[in-house]
PATORTOR-457155 format. One record per residue (C-alpha): residue number from 1; residue in three letters; x, y, z. Coordinates in steps of 0.5 Angstrom, whole numbers. Example, Ala and Ser with C-alpha at 12.3 -4.5 7.8 and 13.67 -1.06 7.14 Angstrom:
[rec 1,"ALA",[25,-9,16]]
[rec 2,"SER",[27,-2,14]]
This chain:
[rec 1,"MET",[45,451,200]]
[rec 2,"ASN",[38,454,199]]
[rec 3,"GLU",[36,460,194]]
[rec 4,"ASP",[36,465,199]]
[rec 5,"GLU",[43,463,202]]
[rec 6,"GLU",[45,463,195]]
[rec 7,"ASP",[42,470,194]]
[rec 8,"GLU",[45,473,199]]
[rec 9,"VAL",[52,471,197]]
[rec 10,"VAL",[51,473,191]]
[rec 11,"ARG",[49,481,193]]
[rec 12,"LEU",[54,481,198]]
[rec 13,"LEU",[60,480,193]]
[rec 14,"THR",[56,485,188]]
[rec 15,"GLU",[55,491,192]]
[rec 16,"ARG",[62,489,195]]
[rec 17,"LEU",[66,489,187]]
[rec 18,"ARG",[60,496,186]]
[rec 19,"ARG",[64,499,191]]
[rec 20,"GLU",[72,496,188]]
[rec 21,"ALA",[69,499,182]]
[rec 22,"GLY",[68,507,185]]
[rec 23,"GLY",[60,505,182]]
[rec 24,"SER",[62,506,174]]
[rec 25,"ALA",[59,505,168]]
[rec 26,"ALA",[64,500,166]]
[rec 27,"TYR",[61,496,174]]
[rec 28,"ASP",[55,498,171]]
[rec 29,"ARG",[56,494,163]]
[rec 30,"LEU",[59,489,167]]
[rec 31,"ALA",[53,486,172]]
[rec 32,"ALA",[48,487,167]]
[rec 33,"THR",[50,484,161]]
[rec 34,"SER",[48,477,159]]
[rec 35,"ASP",[54,476,153]]
[rec 36,"THR",[59,470,157]]
[rec 37,"ASP",[63,472,151]]
[rec 38,"GLU",[65,479,154]]
[rec 39,"LEU",[65,478,160]]
[rec 40,"ALA",[71,471,158]]
[rec 41,"GLU",[74,478,155]]
[rec 42,"VAL",[75,481,161]]
[rec 43,"LEU",[80,475,164]]
[rec 44,"THR",[84,476,158]]
[rec 45,"ALA",[85,482,156]]
[rec 46,"PRO",[91,487,159]]
[rec 47,"GLY",[90,492,164]]
[rec 48,"GLN",[83,490,166]]
[rec 49,"PRO",[82,492,175]]
[rec 50,"LEU",[80,486,180]]
[rec 51,"TRP",[73,488,181]]
[rec 52,"ALA",[73,486,173]]
[rec 53,"ARG",[76,479,173]]
[rec 54,"GLU",[74,477,180]]
[rec 55,"LEU",[65,479,177]]
[rec 56,"ALA",[66,476,170]]
[rec 57,"ALA",[70,469,172]]
[rec 58,"PHE",[65,470,178]]
[rec 59,"ARG",[58,471,173]]
[rec 60,"LEU",[62,466,168]]
[rec 61,"GLY",[63,460,174]]
[rec 62,"LEU",[55,459,177]]
[rec 63,"ALA",[54,460,168]]
[rec 64,"GLY",[58,454,168]]
[rec 65,"ASP",[62,457,163]]
[rec 66,"ARG",[69,453,164]]
[rec 67,"ARG",[72,459,162]]
[rec 68,"ALA",[72,462,169]]
[rec 69,"PHE",[77,456,172]]
[rec 70,"GLU",[83,458,172]]
[rec 71,"SER",[81,466,175]]
[rec 72,"LEU",[76,462,181]]
[rec 73,"VAL",[82,458,183]]
[rec 74,"LEU",[87,464,183]]
[rec 75,"LEU",[82,468,187]]
[rec 76,"LEU",[80,462,191]]
[rec 77,"ASN",[89,462,193]]
[rec 78,"HIS",[86,470,194]]
[rec 79,"ARG",[90,473,201]]
[rec 80,"ASP",[82,477,202]]
[rec 81,"PRO",[78,471,205]]
[rec 82,"GLN",[72,476,201]]
[rec 83,"ARG",[75,473,194]]
[rec 84,"CYS",[76,466,197]]
[rec 85,"ALA",[69,466,199]]
[rec 86,"GLY",[67,468,192]]
[rec 87,"ALA",[72,464,189]]
[rec 88,"ALA",[69,457,192]]
[rec 89,"HIS",[63,459,192]]
[rec 90,"ALA",[63,459,184]]
[rec 91,"LEU",[67,453,182]]
[rec 92,"ALA",[62,449,187]]
[rec 93,"ARG",[58,452,182]]
[rec 94,"LEU",[63,451,175]]
[rec 95,"GLY",[62,443,174]]
[rec 96,"ASP",[69,443,172]]
[rec 97,"PRO",[72,436,173]]
[rec 98,"ARG",[79,439,175]]
[rec 99,"THR",[76,443,181]]
[rec 100,"ALA",[77,438,187]]
[rec 101,"ARG",[85,436,184]]
[rec 102,"ALA",[86,444,184]]
[rec 103,"ALA",[82,445,191]]
[rec 104,"ALA",[86,440,195]]
[rec 105,"ALA",[93,442,192]]
[rec 106,"LEU",[92,448,195]]
[rec 107,"ALA",[89,446,202]]
[rec 108,"THR",[96,441,203]]
[rec 109,"ASN",[100,447,200]]
[rec 110,"GLU",[104,449,207]]
[rec 111,"LEU",[107,456,204]]
[rec 112,"ARG",[99,457,203]]
[rec 113,"VAL",[96,454,209]]
[rec 114,"ALA",[94,461,211]]
[rec 115,"TYR",[89,462,206]]
[rec 116,"ALA",[87,455,206]]
[rec 117,"LEU",[81,456,209]]
[rec 118,"HIS",[76,456,203]]
[rec 119,"PRO",[79,450,199]]
[rec 120,"VAL",[77,446,205]]
[rec 121,"ARG",[71,448,205]]
[rec 122,"LEU",[70,447,197]]
[rec 123,"LEU",[73,441,198]]
[rec 124,"VAL",[67,438,202]]
[rec 125,"GLU",[62,441,199]]
[rec 126,"LEU",[64,437,191]]
[rec 127,"ARG",[65,430,195]]
[rec 128,"ALA",[70,428,190]]
[rec 129,"PRO",[75,423,190]]
[rec 130,"GLU",[80,428,193]]
[rec 131,"SER",[77,432,198]]
[rec 132,"VAL",[79,426,205]]
[rec 133,"PRO",[85,424,204]]
[rec 134,"ALA",[87,431,202]]
[rec 135,"LEU",[83,434,208]]
[rec 136,"VAL",[87,429,213]]
[rec 137,"THR",[94,430,210]]
[rec 138,"THR",[92,438,212]]
[rec 139,"LEU",[89,436,219]]
[rec 140,"GLU",[94,432,221]]
[rec 141,"ARG",[99,437,220]]
[rec 142,"ARG",[95,443,223]]
[rec 143,"LEU",[96,438,230]]
[rec 144,"ARG",[103,439,231]]
[rec 145,"PRO",[105,444,237]]
[rec 146,"HIS",[104,451,236]]
[rec 147,"ASP",[100,451,230]]
[rec 148,"PRO",[98,457,229]]
[rec 149,"HIS",[91,455,223]]
[rec 150,"HIS",[86,454,228]]
[rec 151,"ARG",[81,456,224]]
[rec 152,"VAL",[83,451,218]]
[rec 153,"ALA",[84,445,223]]
[rec 154,"LEU",[77,446,225]]
[rec 155,"ALA",[75,445,219]]
[rec 156,"CYS",[78,441,216]]
[rec 157,"VAL",[75,437,222]]
[rec 158,"GLU",[68,439,221]]
[rec 159,"GLY",[69,437,214]]
[rec 160,"LEU",[72,429,216]]
[rec 161,"GLY",[65,430,219]]
[rec 162,"VAL",[61,431,215]]
[rec 163,"LEU",[64,427,210]]
[rec 164,"GLY",[64,421,215]]
[rec 165,"ASP",[69,417,211]]
[rec 166,"PRO",[72,411,215]]
[rec 167,"ARG",[79,413,213]]
[rec 168,"ALA",[79,420,217]]
[rec 169,"ARG",[78,416,224]]
[rec 170,"ARG",[86,416,226]]
[rec 171,"VAL",[86,423,225]]
[rec 172,"LEU",[80,425,229]]
[rec 173,"THR",[82,420,234]]
[rec 174,"GLU",[89,424,235]]
[rec 175,"ALA",[85,431,235]]
[rec 176,"LEU",[81,429,241]]
[rec 177,"ALA",[87,431,245]]
[rec 178,"HIS",[87,438,242]]
[rec 179,"PRO",[82,443,247]]
[rec 180,"ALA",[81,447,241]]
[rec 181,"LEU",[78,440,237]]
[rec 182,"ALA",[76,436,242]]
[rec 183,"GLU",[68,437,242]]
[rec 184,"GLU",[68,438,235]]
[rec 185,"ALA",[72,431,234]]
[rec 186,"ALA",[68,426,238]]
[rec 187,"ARG",[62,430,233]]
[rec 188,"ALA",[65,429,227]]
[rec 189,"LEU",[68,422,230]]
[rec 190,"ALA",[60,419,231]]
[rec 191,"ARG",[59,421,225]]
[rec 192,"ILE",[63,416,221]]
[rec 193,"PRO",[60,408,220]]
[rec 194,"LYS",[63,403,226]]
[rec 195,"GLN",[67,399,223]]
[rec 196,"ARG",[65,392,222]]
């Protein structure tokens, strides 16, 4: 992600949270503070609104402050895709070694598969040891007949192509039989180095 894309992610998130906060003075204070202890306190203080917790966690994540980890993981699994996207962005920059394991657990949790899109994309960005096995597992489950989670399946196919790992060859070959995935699966397979 280049600097302009990064700025756009931050701008969209802060505008959305400003609207949720109703343009309050509390929002302005949290958005302006450089005190990471003040931000971290929002994550543990009782009665804080969701917008405040999200803003504090996002800002701490971008700052590399690992106190944001648990809050960001909860937001990564939120029913609101915008919250998931913001959390994934911050987690990718946080540098916490637990991130890939948490994203893999969320991506492969069948009870929460409707919210797996951003964990899948985060795993691709992280390129961690957990990434390929989690994407393979998630995609295998999406290849069942009448699976409704096409966007998650497509994200797995695209991600496995980006990662280019030979361990994905079998599941990508199976994905060729699914019309909605076939074209992207062929592209992904072409990116995997040929076996000797």
